[in-house]
C-alpha positions, 0 to 999 in steps of 0.5 A, a space after each residue: 417811093 413805095 406804095 401800100 395796098 391802098 395806093 398810099 405812098 410812104 409820106 402819105 402814110 406817115 402823115 396819117 400816123 403823125 396826125 393819129 398819134 400826136 396831132 390828134 392829142 394836140 388840138 387836131 391841127 398843124 401848120 405845114 411848116 411844123 408838119 415839114 419839120 416832123 417829117 424831115 427825119 424821114 427825108 420827106 422834102 418840103 416841096 413834096 410835102 406841099 404837093 401831097 397835102 394839097 392832093 390830100 385836101 382835094 381828095 377830101 382827107 384834109 381841110 385847111 383853115 386860115 388864121 391871119 396869113 397862116 394856114 392850118 391843116 386838119 383832118 376832114 371827116 373822111 380823115 378822121 374816119 380813116 384814123 379812127 378805123 386804123 386805131 381800132 384795127 391796130 390798138 383794138 383788143 384782138 377778136 377771140 371767139 368766132 361764131 363759125 359763120 362766114 360773111 360773104 359779098 359777091 359783086 360784079 362790075 362791068 369790064 369798062 369799070 376796071 379801076 372800080 373793081 380795083 378800088 373795091 378789092 383794095 378796100 375789101 382787103 383793108 377790111 379783112 376780106 379775102 377772095 374766095 373767087 375773083 368777085 366773091 369775097 369772105 370774112 369771119 367777121 361781121 363787116 357786111 356793113 362796112 363792106 356795103 359802104 365800099 360797094 355802094 360808093 361804086 355806082 356801077 357795082 351790083 352786089 349780094 351779101 350772104 351769111 354762110 357756114 361750112 360743113 366741117 372744121 376741115 373746110 374752114 381750114 381749107 378755106 382760110 388757106 385759099 383766101 389768105 397767104 398765111 405762110 408768107 404773112 407768118 414769114 413777115 411777122 417773124 421778120 418784123 419780130 427779128 428786127 424789133 425784139 432785139 431793138 426792144 431790149 436795147 431801147 429798154 436799157 438805153 432810151 434814144 434822144 427825142 428826135 430818134 425816138 420819134 423816128 423809131 416809134 413812128 417807124 414801128 407802128 408804120 411797119 406794123 400798119 402794113 400787115 393790116 392790108 394782108 392780115 384779116 385778123 383770123 380767129 384762133 380756130 383758123 390759124 396755126 398753132 405757132 402763129 406769130 402775129 400775136 407776138 409781133 403785135 405785143 412787141 409793137 405795143 411794148 416799143 411804142 410805149 417805151 418810146 412814148 415820152 421821148 418821142 412826144 417830147 420831140 413833137 412838143 419841141 417842134 410845135 412849141 413855137 407854132 402859131 395857134 389859130 385865133 378862132 374856134 376850131 372844130 372839135 376833135 372826135 373822141 378816140 373810138 372804144 
């Protein structure tokens, strides 16, 4: 079972992908039985899913509500916040203009709190920060508020926040190359494009049946989502001229849209017979702008 940079297993990530894309538009809740059927094409055993959802509830990502004898899973506030963040990172318009300023966080954690240090680094990477040094992380974008939330959540951490400028464009380029492995990231994007560009042409010519469309649509976003843990979304001024990231994103969005109708039909077929709660449910938060 593979894990992403936040320690999430593949089934865990798939649960969030399905809730973010389909369940959000359908009331925000699912029964465990319906979720199990949706994950069946991905070879997620029902028993493993039951254990996973119990863990996600204990960790505060999901909550459950009962209607009669049936339990429904809904994202908790923490879960909706994560889905919103992922939506903005994937679907939001890319940054175009850079001010030339670097946003810096410097933190220290006692040696006895190594797990806290690991959590901080993973979450800073998710926010698009890169390590200039072991405990000095930088971003070209102003995400100091989000970084402060990460650091403040660890009582053992002491930290400083700064805004700085380089003395030259050459230093900016060198700094970006030090903090992020852009060559490996570009190779990953090219590999993604080699697989999905060819598939996109076939899909446009011949749409698959609903279940297969649901699987492919989930896969294309799930695979692209992994780039969020390594790609800080650098401005064009800090990237090579032949950067493949923009093309990869455009391809992902095209596949996602081409498969929308049949994939949604499969979701609706699975949930058509699902029991519905008798009482009122918490409102689903609107999609972030």
